[in-house]
Legacy VTK file of the C-alpha trace (Angstrom):
# vtk DataFile Version 3.0
C-alpha trace
ASCII
DATASET POLYDATA
POINTS 94 float
-6.624 0.488 8.812
-8.041 -2.656 10.332
-9.666 -5.014 7.880
-10.008 -8.753 7.490
-6.477 -9.080 6.132
-5.088 -7.354 9.195
-7.091 -9.644 11.453
-6.114 -12.812 9.573
-2.438 -12.166 8.784
-1.558 -9.497 11.274
-0.468 -7.145 8.376
-2.000 -3.767 8.956
-2.732 -1.713 5.888
-2.855 -4.636 3.375
-5.822 -5.883 1.410
-6.361 -9.324 0.028
-6.932 -9.104 -3.696
-7.184 -12.817 -4.525
-6.570 -16.332 -2.984
-5.896 -19.321 -5.119
-4.461 -22.783 -4.507
-1.170 -23.815 -6.099
-0.661 -27.212 -7.628
0.214 -28.604 -4.201
-2.953 -27.215 -2.645
-1.105 -24.482 -0.784
-3.071 -21.149 -0.668
-1.405 -18.302 -2.459
-2.619 -14.948 -1.174
-2.211 -11.844 -3.378
-2.185 -8.684 -1.271
-1.772 -5.037 -2.055
-1.281 -1.868 0.006
-4.628 -0.356 0.936
-3.275 2.477 3.073
-3.250 5.954 1.591
-0.412 6.940 3.842
1.842 4.603 1.809
1.713 7.201 -1.009
3.659 9.691 1.121
7.404 9.987 0.531
9.217 8.674 3.602
11.914 11.367 3.117
9.901 14.544 2.658
6.357 13.438 3.449
4.722 14.716 0.218
1.891 12.638 -1.290
2.817 11.035 -4.609
0.451 11.068 -7.567
2.497 9.240 -10.233
3.309 5.544 -10.224
6.778 4.698 -11.504
6.311 0.929 -11.692
4.934 -2.045 -9.861
6.983 -4.510 -7.786
5.983 -7.909 -6.410
7.592 -9.078 -3.181
7.198 -12.396 -1.431
7.333 -11.881 2.323
8.360 -14.873 4.390
5.694 -17.509 4.265
4.244 -18.374 7.649
1.520 -20.802 8.596
-1.960 -19.543 9.216
-4.086 -21.754 11.445
-1.394 -24.437 11.129
-1.522 -24.394 7.288
1.189 -23.117 4.970
0.367 -20.011 3.041
2.361 -18.123 0.410
2.028 -14.350 0.150
2.546 -12.219 -2.898
2.550 -8.516 -2.167
2.094 -6.228 -5.179
3.514 -2.792 -4.357
3.619 0.502 -6.242
6.830 2.362 -6.729
6.011 6.085 -6.615
7.740 9.112 -7.965
8.358 11.683 -5.245
6.635 14.960 -6.281
9.227 17.142 -4.538
12.007 18.173 -7.003
14.573 18.786 -4.296
13.920 15.526 -2.451
16.856 13.186 -2.673
14.597 10.118 -2.524
13.279 10.543 -6.114
11.174 7.332 -5.830
9.965 4.983 -3.120
7.997 1.782 -2.626
5.042 1.499 -0.354
6.406 -0.203 2.796
3.106 -1.028 4.411
LINES 1 95
94 0 1 2 3 4 5 6 7 8 9 10 11 12 13 14 15 16 17 18 19 20 21 22 23 24 25 26 27 28 29 30 31 32 33 34 35 36 37 38 39 40 41 42 43 44 45 46 47 48 49 50 51 52 53 54 55 56 57 58 59 60 61 62 63 64 65 66 67 68 69 70 71 72 73 74 75 76 77 78 79 80 81 82 83 84 85 86 87 88 89 90 91 92 93
């Protein structure tokens, strides 16, 4: 999936949800996974339907156009739908 987030940040499959400035004027960019493939278990490949929980990660902050930017990536942790799959749950990795 190529979208404006991919073009700006070079992070394919992510969508910008919100941008705000922190108290120091640094942009804080909230992103989420926009790729449906991220719902598929990396172990067995089955598409998940139930969310286990949400996790927020903070990838390394890199400058964009010479300006500091902080990223917050809100990810879903999914239950694997395959009873025999040893993975049980997984987090969207892209």
